[in-house]
N, C-alpha and C positions, 0 to 999 in steps of 0.2 A: 773910512776905517783909519783910526790913528795908529801910531806905532805901538805895538803890544808885543809881549813875549810869545804868545800862543793864540792860535785860532782853532777852535774845535768845530769841525764840520759834521753836522748831524741832521737828523730828521725827526728824532724821537726824544724831546727834552726830558720826559719822565725817566727814560733809561739813563740819561746823562746827569741827573741830579746828584748822585753820589760823587761823580767825578768833579762836577762843578763845585760842590762843597769842599772837596779835598783841595782843589786849586785855590779856593778862597782862604782856607786854613793856612796854606803855604804862602799866601800873599803874592801870588803871581799876577802879572797883568795879562788878562786873557779876554777874548771875545768869542761869542757864539756866532756861527754862520749856519742858520736854520734853512735847510734845503726845501722845506715845504712851499714857501713863497719867497723866491729869491731872484736876484739879478746881479750880474757882474759885468765889467768891461775888460776885455783882454788887453786894451790899450793902457790900462792903469796898472802900474807895477804895485803889487801888494806890499805892505810895509811890515807885516809880522815876521818875527824871526823863524817861527816854526808853525807848521800846520799839521793837525792831527785828524785824520779822516775816520769818522765813526758812522759813516752812512751804512744803511742796511738794505739788502736786496728785498726784504719783506715790506718795504715802504708801501707797496701797492695794496697790501692788506689793510692798511689804515687810510686808504683813499688818497695816498700821496704818490701815485704812479710817476708823476713828473720829477720826483726828487732824484731818482736814479740817473737818468740821462743828464740832468743838470750837474749832479755830483761828478760824473765822468768828465764832462766838459770843463768844469772848474778845476778839477785836479790836473788835467792835462795842461791847462793854461798856466797854472801855478808852476808846474814842472818846467814848462817852456820858458818861464821867466827866471828859472834858476833857483826857485825856492825849495827848501827842504820840506818834503811832505811825507809824513809817516803813514804807512799803509796807503800808498798813492794809487795812481790809475792802474798800474800793473796788477798789484794784489787785489784791488777792488774788482777788476775785470775777471780775475780768476774766481773770486767768490761768486760772481754772477753766472758762472758757467760750470755746471757739474760735469759736463763732458770734458772741459779743459782741465778740471781737477783730475779726472780719471786718466787723461792723457799724460799729465805730469807724473802721477803715481806710477803709471806703467813705465814711463821713461826712467824713473828712479828704481825700477824693479821692486816696487812695493806691492804686496798683494792687495788687490782691489777688485770689486765686482765688475763683471762684464756689463756693458750697457749699449743701448742703441738710442740715438737721438732722432726724432722724427717730427714732421709737420703734416704727415698724411698717413692714414691707416693702411692704405693699400701698399704704399712704399715700405712701411714697416713690415707688413706681412711677407713681402718678398725677401726680407732679410732674416726671417725667423728660422731658417734651416738650421737644425741642430740646437735650437733654443730650448731650454728646459723651464718648466713651470713648477711651482708658483713663481711670481716675480713682483717687483714693486714698480708702480707708476709714480714718477716724480716730475716736478717741473724743472726744466733746464735752469731757470733762474732761482729756484729754491726760496727759502724764507720761512722759518718758524713751523716747518712741517706741513705747510698748507699744500693742498691738491695732491696729497700722497694717498695711494691705495694699494692694498694687498690683493693681487689678482691671481686667479687659477688658470686662465686660458685667454687666448686671443679673442674668442667670442665674448668673453666677459668684459674685456677691455673695450671692444667695439661698442657693445651695448651701453657701457658706462659713458663713453664720449658722445654717443648719439643722443643720450638722454641729458648729458651735462656739457653742452658746448662751451659753457663759461669756463670750463677747466683749461681751455687753451690759453686763456688770458693770463698775464698781459702781453706775452711775447710770442704766442702761437708756436712754442716749442715744448715738447714733452720728452721724457726720457724713460725708457724701460730698463730696469736694473735687475741684475741677477740677485736672487734672494739667498741669503746664507742663514740657515737655522742656528740658533745659539741659545744658551741657557738664559731664559727670560728673568729668572730670579737674580742673576748676576748683572744683567743689563749690559750696557755698552760702556766704554771708557772714553772720557773726554779729558784731554790734557790742555791746560791753558799755558801759553807761552808769552813772555814779556821780554822784548829785546833779544829774542832768540833763545832765551833760557826758560826752563820749566818754572812756572809760578806755583802751580799745584795741579793735582790730578783728582778726578772723582769718578765714581761709578754712577750711572744714571739708569734707574729702573723705570721703564716706561709704562708698564701695566697696559700695554696696547695703544698708548697715545703716540702720535707722531710729533707733536709740538714739545720738543725737549729744550726749549730756550732756558738757559740758566738764570735769567733775570728773575728776581723775586717778585717783580711786577707781573710777569707772565705766568710763572709757576710759584705762587706764594708758599710760605711755610705753612705747615699744618693743613695743606690741601685746600686752602680757601680758593674762591673763584678768582681767576686771573683777570687783570684789567685788559690784557691783550689777547683774550681767548681766540684761538683759531678753530673753526669748525672741524671736528674730527670725522673720519669715515664712519666710525661707530663709537659710542661712548666708552671711554676706557674703564677698566675695572675699578681703578682707584687713582688718586692723584700721582703724578710723577714724583719719584723719590730720588734724592741726591745724597750720595755718601762720599765722604773724604776717602781717598785711595792713596795713602802715602807709600804703599808697597808696590806702586806701579813699576813694572819691570824696566830695568835700565835699557834693555834692547828696544823697548817701545819708545822710550824717551829719545833715544839716539835717532830712531827713524823720524820721529816728530821734528827734531832739530834739522835733520837733512831736508825734510819737506819745506820747512820754513826758509832755509837758506836758498833752496832752488826756486821758491815762489817769490822771494824778495819781500817776505812779510816782516813786519816789525812787532806786531802783537796779534794774538788770535788764538783759536782753539782747533785742535785736531781730534777727530773721533775715529775710534776703531771698535770692532767687536771680535770676540773669540769664537771660532767655529771649527770643529774637527781638528783641534790642536794647532790652528794657525790664527794669526792676527790679521784681520782684514780691515784695511783703512778705507774709509768711504766718504769723509767730509772734511773740507778745509774751510775754516771760518775766519775771515779777515776782521770782521766786526765781532768782538767778543764781549758778551754781557757777563760780567763777573758775578759770582755768588758769595756775598759777604759771609753767610753762615758757614760755608765750606772753608773759606780762607781763615776764619776765626779758629777753626779746629787745627789749623797749622800755626796759629799764633800771630796773625797779622791782619791788617785791613788791606784788602786788595787795591783799593783806590789810592791809598797812601803810597803803595808800592808803584802804582802807575805814575803818580806825580813825581816820586823819586826818580823814576826813569826819564820822565819828560824833562826834569831839571837837569839830569845828566846830559841829555841831548842838547840843551840850551847852553851849557857851560862852554865858554870859549867862542861862541858864535858872535860875529860882529853885528852891530846894529844894522837894520835894513836901510 
């Protein structure tokens, strides 16, 4: 790898195409590090000025299970070499662990669902004293709403996992999460942050789907079939809908900023829902797929904004 301004670390080139195009428009010297099939040497000091991690925990859904551990190893080696890595190993590790996200939110005194992480059904059952149903089954490693189920009882959970042992993969850790009822017609709120500041907010109406990925590749406009479709527990009533939400409350934005600072994030999305008069925060996304159609309603191209921010990070940095 020759000396360049930027290296984008990723596993899903289709997601990255709008960013790559924006980088080319700006004339930056950049290279791609594709995690699907990659190798690196810790003994070789990298030469790029800046590294931008865009790895996704959902890589295993596309047959790229090896991408995640390689991403963590690479990020840690870059950091050990003193390189500037945006959304580095700490933020990425947080994204890979819904329980770590829950622990962070609780430490910050942010309202978040109760959860239990488990690798054994009998061990889970022993901790269910006082638990209320229904609940959500989620993977500890998350990713595009995969392996998520709405369950009404422990017996239903046991029957599901006995019939679907594949749901334990890839990490053999699952999470039972407290369910909060909310107005489905208003959906959930996702706030996108860039450099610690709000880029835009939107409401996401799921119609029963769990895959709420903002990428137009995964959830296309006009409800077309997504190229990265994730099998749903049951077919949703209609396609996921995204709506610009410029009136997002300032209090919610302030909480999002506080989460970002505590997590060491540079860019990403925070999701919350409204239930019983309270905001319940439940997801921290270090890899954020931006939705151009929403950003256009705010009057800008989101990937141009990302490049503006990357250029600001590069200004004044010495050559490697």
